[in-house]
Each structure stands twice: as C-alpha cells, then as structure tokens.
SEKOLZA-317726 format. One record per residue (C-alpha): x, z, y; residue number from 1. Coordinates in Angstrom, 3 decimals. Each point is the difference from the previous one (the first is absolute). Example, Ala and Ser with C-alpha at 12.3 -4.5 7.8 and 13.67 -1.06 7.14 Angstrom:
# residues 2
      east        up     north  pos
    12.300     7.800    -4.500    1
     1.370    -0.660     3.440    2
END
This chain:
# residues 306
      east        up     north  pos
   223.096    85.730   112.377    1
    -2.109     3.162    -0.237    2
    -1.295     1.613     3.183    3
    -0.577     3.302    -1.772    4
     1.685     3.143     1.280    5
     2.467     1.128    -2.667    6
    -0.137     3.774    -0.097    7
     2.159     2.585    -1.753    8
    -2.067     3.051    -1.086    9
     1.978     3.243     0.099   10
    -1.584     3.058    -1.614   11
    -2.707     0.219    -2.672   12
    -1.708     3.287     0.768   13
    -3.582     0.306     1.245   14
     0.487    -2.039     3.180   15
     2.684    -2.281    -1.434   16
    -2.338    -0.989    -2.827   17
    -2.899    -0.554     2.423   18
     2.048    -2.306     2.205   19
     1.416    -1.935    -2.966   20
    -3.518    -0.558    -1.370   21
    -1.075    -1.302     3.408   22
     2.975    -2.360     0.368   23
    -0.620    -1.261    -3.530   24
    -3.584    -0.944     0.907   25
     0.526    -1.408     3.511   26
     0.706    -3.756    -0.187   27
     2.360     0.062     3.010   28
     2.457     2.342    -1.743   29
     2.378    -0.428    -2.925   30
     1.669     3.060    -1.520   31
     3.660    -0.829    -0.635   32
     1.000     3.334    -1.535   33
    -0.947     3.607    -0.756   34
     2.494     2.781     0.741   35
    -0.149     3.614    -1.227   36
     2.545     2.542    -1.178   37
    -2.045     0.518    -3.164   38
    -0.125    -2.819    -2.580   39
    -3.258     1.444    -1.336   40
    -1.869    -0.104     3.329   41
     1.001    -3.555     0.887   42
    -0.696    -1.113    -3.576   43
    -3.534     1.444     0.115   44
    -0.708    -1.633     3.349   45
     1.420    -3.342    -1.109   46
    -2.134     0.098    -3.154   47
    -3.103     0.771     2.076   48
     0.801    -3.055     2.131   49
     0.393    -2.220    -3.036   50
     3.686     0.558    -0.755   51
     1.369    -3.016     1.867   52
     2.114     1.641     2.716   53
     3.726     0.719     0.068   54
     0.870     3.699    -0.154   55
     2.850     1.856     1.713   56
     1.363     3.539    -0.086   57
     2.193    -0.426     3.097   58
    -1.543    -0.859     3.377   59
     3.049    -1.633     1.598   60
     0.607    -2.104    -3.076   61
    -3.637    -1.122     0.034   62
     0.186    -0.860     3.707   63
     3.049    -2.202    -0.544   64
    -1.338    -1.633    -3.163   65
    -3.527    -0.847     1.166   66
     0.632    -0.726     3.720   67
    -3.621     0.815     0.925   68
    -1.852    -0.843     3.206   69
    -1.349     3.549     0.176   70
     0.478     3.381    -1.640   71
    -2.745     2.539    -0.773   72
     1.499     3.515    -0.047   73
    -2.115     2.670    -1.710   74
     2.695     2.471    -1.006   75
     0.717     3.622     0.929   76
     0.746     0.383     3.730   77
     3.684     0.867    -0.510   78
     0.593    -3.654    -0.964   79
    -2.052    -1.600     2.778   80
     2.723    -0.329     2.633   81
     2.766    -1.500    -2.178   82
    -2.427    -2.290    -1.837   83
    -1.657    -1.281     3.189   84
     3.293    -0.544     1.822   85
     1.427    -1.921    -2.962   86
    -3.114    -2.190    -0.043   87
     0.323    -0.818     3.699   88
     3.714    -0.771    -0.481   89
    -1.082    -2.463    -2.718   90
    -2.416    -1.705     2.418   91
    -3.198     1.392    -1.579   92
    -3.225     1.224     1.523   93
    -0.862     3.563    -1.070   94
    -3.177     1.780    -0.997   95
     0.739     3.709    -0.432   96
    -2.194     2.906    -1.023   97
    -0.382     2.908     2.405   98
     1.772     2.086     1.049   99
     2.471    -2.497     1.437  100
     2.968     2.309    -0.642  101
     1.051     3.612    -0.533  102
     1.197     0.524     3.579  103
    -0.687    -1.346     3.485  104
     3.553    -1.362     0.162  105
    -0.411    -1.915    -3.269  106
    -3.375    -1.389     1.132  107
     1.488    -1.166     3.290  108
     2.831    -1.642    -1.949  109
    -2.507    -1.999    -2.094  110
    -1.857    -1.150     3.131  111
     3.274    -1.037     1.650  112
     0.942    -2.028    -3.091  113
    -3.393    -1.731    -0.021  114
     0.292    -0.942     3.678  115
     3.602    -1.097    -0.372  116
    -0.770    -2.224    -2.983  117
    -3.162    -1.506     1.466  118
    -1.851     0.855    -3.218  119
    -3.395     1.706    -0.257  120
    -0.427     3.676    -0.939  121
    -3.396     1.261    -1.213  122
    -0.631     3.666    -0.858  123
    -2.714     0.772    -2.561  124
    -2.473     2.187     1.873  125
    -2.877    -0.340    -2.447  126
    -2.501     1.954     2.133  127
    -0.033    -2.849     2.517  128
    -1.938    -2.174    -2.447  129
    -2.777     1.795    -1.990  130
    -3.406    -0.720     1.631  131
    -0.865     3.720     0.128  132
     3.103     0.892     2.027  133
    -0.343    -3.075     2.233  134
    -3.585     1.084     0.753  135
     1.080     3.610     0.544  136
     2.511    -1.048     2.671  137
    -2.516    -2.405     1.562  138
    -2.632     2.756     0.264  139
     2.552     2.401     1.470  140
     0.514    -2.490     2.818  141
    -3.740    -0.246     0.619  142
    -0.521     3.773     0.030  143
     2.945     0.715     2.280  144
     3.531     1.159    -0.637  145
     0.355     2.930    -2.421  146
     1.294     3.309     1.310  147
     1.295     1.268    -3.344  148
     0.317    -1.620    -3.428  149
     0.568     2.363    -2.920  150
     1.142    -1.226    -3.402  151
     0.508     2.013    -3.171  152
     1.438    -1.703    -3.052  153
     1.185     2.591    -2.497  154
     0.249    -1.718    -3.376  155
     0.123     1.467    -3.487  156
     2.245    -1.875    -2.356  157
     0.866     0.328    -3.692  158
     1.619    -1.713    -2.957  159
     1.402    -3.486     0.630  160
    -1.322     0.037     3.579  161
     1.970     3.168     0.759  162
     3.144    -1.671    -1.323  163
    -0.587    -2.882     2.431  164
    -0.821     2.346     2.870  165
     3.164     2.045    -0.626  166
     2.114    -3.150     0.151  167
    -1.707    -1.024     3.251  168
     0.402     3.435     1.607  169
     3.661     0.030    -1.019  170
     0.267    -2.916     2.424  171
    -2.449     0.928     2.767  172
    -2.615     2.636     0.858  173
    -3.794    -0.494    -0.263  174
    -0.335     0.565     3.754  175
     2.001    -3.191     0.571  176
    -1.093    -2.007    -3.040  177
    -3.744     0.513     0.605  178
    -0.072     1.382     3.541  179
     1.122    -3.271     1.550  180
    -3.428    -1.462    -0.874  181
    -1.883     2.476     2.174  182
     2.427    -0.198     2.913  183
    -0.585    -3.769    -0.104  184
    -3.792     0.466    -0.142  185
     0.105     2.402     2.961  186
     2.110    -2.474     1.996  187
    -2.642    -2.674    -0.618  188
    -2.914     2.268     0.941  189
     1.551     1.404     3.172  190
     2.024    -3.072     1.070  191
     2.532     2.622     1.003  192
     3.540     0.890    -1.043  193
     1.365     3.259    -1.484  194
     2.020     2.034     2.471  195
     0.596     3.267    -1.883  196
     0.320     0.949    -3.669  197
     0.224     3.410    -1.651  198
    -0.365     1.094    -3.582  199
     1.215     1.975    -2.959  200
     0.865    -0.731    -3.590  201
     0.363     2.097    -3.141  202
     1.489    -0.434    -3.457  203
    -2.721     1.507    -2.201  204
     1.340    -1.174    -3.343  205
     3.295     0.834    -1.713  206
    -0.204    -3.404    -1.660  207
     1.011    -1.724     3.241  208
     3.632    -0.343     1.125  209
     1.238     2.495     2.575  210
    -0.802    -1.165     3.515  211
    -3.053    -2.042    -1.055  212
    -3.581     1.075     0.722  213
    -3.409    -0.574    -1.558  214
    -2.125     1.495     2.803  215
    -0.093    -0.770     3.710  216
    -2.039     0.682     3.129  217
     0.270    -2.451     2.898  218
    -1.352     0.131     3.562  219
     0.338    -3.087     2.207  220
    -0.953    -0.045     3.701  221
    -0.788    -3.360     1.631  222
     0.410    -1.228     3.586  223
    -3.741     0.313     0.648  224
    -0.024     3.680    -1.043  225
    -1.568    -0.531    -3.432  226
     1.491     1.541    -3.115  227
     0.389    -0.760    -3.698  228
     0.244     2.995    -2.341  229
     1.103    -1.068    -3.457  230
     0.512     2.160    -3.109  231
     1.373    -1.604    -3.151  232
     1.324     1.297    -3.290  233
     0.450    -0.939    -3.642  234
     0.122     2.679    -2.690  235
     0.251     0.076    -3.772  236
    -3.455     1.100    -1.155  237
     1.290     0.908    -3.475  238
     3.570     1.316     0.353  239
    -0.105     1.466    -3.515  240
    -1.545    -3.036    -1.641  241
    -3.356    -1.739     0.169  242
    -1.243     1.655    -3.230  243
    -0.226     3.736     0.766  244
    -1.105     0.963    -3.513  245
     3.256    -1.461    -1.273  246
     1.831     2.844     1.766  247
     0.581     3.307    -1.757  248
    -0.706     2.144     3.096  249
    -3.353    -1.724     0.554  250
    -1.061     0.550    -3.606  251
     1.042     3.650     0.275  252
    -2.091     0.393     3.166  253
    -3.005    -1.610    -1.700  254
     0.270     2.323    -2.991  255
     0.342     3.086     2.234  256
    -3.067    -0.906     2.042  257
    -2.166    -0.824    -3.019  258
     1.146     2.518    -2.635  259
    -3.064     2.228     0.487  260
    -2.352    -2.947     0.420  261
     0.809    -2.664    -2.587  262
     0.248     0.375    -3.748  263
     3.634    -0.744    -1.086  264
    -1.179    -2.976    -2.037  265
    -1.815    -1.437     3.050  266
     3.052     0.488     2.191  267
     2.158    -1.787    -2.594  268
    -2.527    -2.857    -0.262  269
    -0.060    -0.537     3.771  270
     3.802     0.127     0.364  271
     0.384    -2.502    -2.806  272
    -2.300    -2.418     1.819  273
     1.630     0.264     3.429  274
     3.472    -0.494    -1.433  275
    -1.213    -3.262    -1.583  276
    -1.895    -1.076     3.111  277
     1.362    -3.584     0.401  278
    -0.925    -0.822    -3.604  279
    -3.424     1.620    -0.300  280
    -2.942    -1.942    -1.392  281
    -3.273    -0.197     1.923  282
    -1.520     2.598    -2.344  283
     2.869     2.415     0.636  284
    -0.180    -0.416     3.791  285
    -3.598     1.245    -0.117  286
     1.306     3.209    -1.629  287
     2.593     0.582     2.731  288
    -1.404     3.329     1.176  289
     0.807     3.515    -1.194  290
    -3.186     1.561    -1.372  291
    -0.602     3.738     0.392  292
    -2.312     1.917    -2.373  293
    -3.687    -0.483     0.778  294
    -1.122     2.389     2.727  295
     3.492     1.321     0.793  296
     0.267    -1.264     3.566  297
    -3.511     1.265     0.728  298
     0.568     3.453    -1.454  299
     3.502     0.407     1.492  300
    -0.565    -1.184     3.560  301
     3.033     1.876     1.333  302
     2.518    -2.198    -1.800  303
     0.325    -3.725    -0.498  304
     2.921    -2.214    -0.946  305
     1.189    -0.648     3.566  306
END
C-alpha cells in the first residue's frame, strides 16, 4: 500500500502550474487528477508533466472520481469557498492559494469547515518562504518594530497577461489579491494585530465589469500604533494594441510630426519596417531608425521629431 499523499490539482495558471510541478517532483505526493475549466490549459500542463494524469473539466466530478487525500486549489478567488468546503466534506486536507476567499464571511466559513472536519487547511502565503523576505522580517525584529511600512505595486500589463489580469480582477481587486501579502508581512514584523482599516478603490478601465476595481489604496493601523500604507493597481499598458505603428492614428501622428523633416521615401521605408517588426531579419533591425537628411537636425535646432 502506498504511503504517498494523493492530491487533486485544481487550476493550471501561474501558481497552479507551479504547485503541480512541485507535487510531480516530490516523492511523497502522487497527483491523482488535474482540473481546469479549459481543456487546453490542463492538456498543456499534463503534457509538461509527462501526460500520465487523468484530466477533468468539472471539480465536483473529479473530487468524487479520484477520492484524493488532499486538494490543491489554485483557481480564481470566487471559487475558493465552494471548492474548499466540498473538499472538507469529502474528508480531504486543503492547500489553497491566497486570498482565502472573496469576503470575510466566506473565509470564516472555510475555517469553520476545516475545524469541523478535523482536516488541515494551508493558505499559500509565498512571501513566508523566500530567503530574502525571511531575512527582511528577521532584520526588522533586530532593528525594532517599524513605525510605518509603505508598499507601492502598480503593475503594467498587456497582451495575454492583461487577459489573465482582467479575469482575476473580475473576481477580486488587486488590493485584496496582492495586498494580503504585505498585511501578513507587517503582522510578522510587528507581532501585532490590525485594529483599523481604511481605503479607497477605483475602476480605471472600462474593460472591467461594473463594480470591479483595478486600483486600490489601503491603510491599516495595528494595535501597537504602527501603520501599513499599501497602494496597488494593474493597468493595461497598451489599451489600443501592443504594436502602435499598426494603428492608423499613430501612423498619422508620425507623418504629421516628420513631414518637414523626413523625405517621403524615408518615412515610407521606416513605416514598412515597423509594421513588419516581429518578422524582421537582423540586418533590417539595424536599420530601424528614421534617418533625417545630413545636417538637418543641426541646422534646424528649433524643431525635432518629438
């Protein structure tokens, strides 16, 4: 009889993939199934792991079919509470990515289920483990308790990453998804508990559903008088596409700004190159600069391209 922990891996995004790779390599674990809503994502992960694991598109079906010892939940936060509670009802231990749930009430419900079932619940606070963060918290204790900790994490996103970020923010805000890390760090450094929270949030993108936000500012006061000030946001760095010269208004602006500087043939040459950017040869990349007539920018110092 095997003494390995049979684990059901739920989710195949960045963290879901990382956890599955770890379980695959750790001798004490045996993956008994991979669950995602997308056949493509679970297929890619399964192939990366060697292709030997059973795949499921429905979590509850997978839970019943595999009867795992433990479940690893790395899905969007809106599924955390129902998935975790179902796992505890099935007698499983649960590893779950932060944040634990979308609301305090849902988080308390998960904890109550864990205690009632006698099963273990582990929340994936990754910043508790990297040596740099462990040392940071250790040094904070040696130096004395911090008075104020300020964090700023405003991220630029684009392309496939923006698609992922939009899906995440349609479930939960960055101030909760990422901010929980720094509240946890501050709790460790101060050995104190939060007593007051204030903040604001803003929806700064029309691409998000109504009522969801992609920017937040959080201020947490602790029992010892210290404070955490946390600013977090995620924005689409290229809302009109990642290739600006593929847009008519950008080309028009370029032509307007350079019409008295560049020869029409030079302007056409440059625009041809930038519109073929992903497929350029090494020789063509070297030529990826608009060239003004010799001496022009010296003789006409009052006007440049930008």
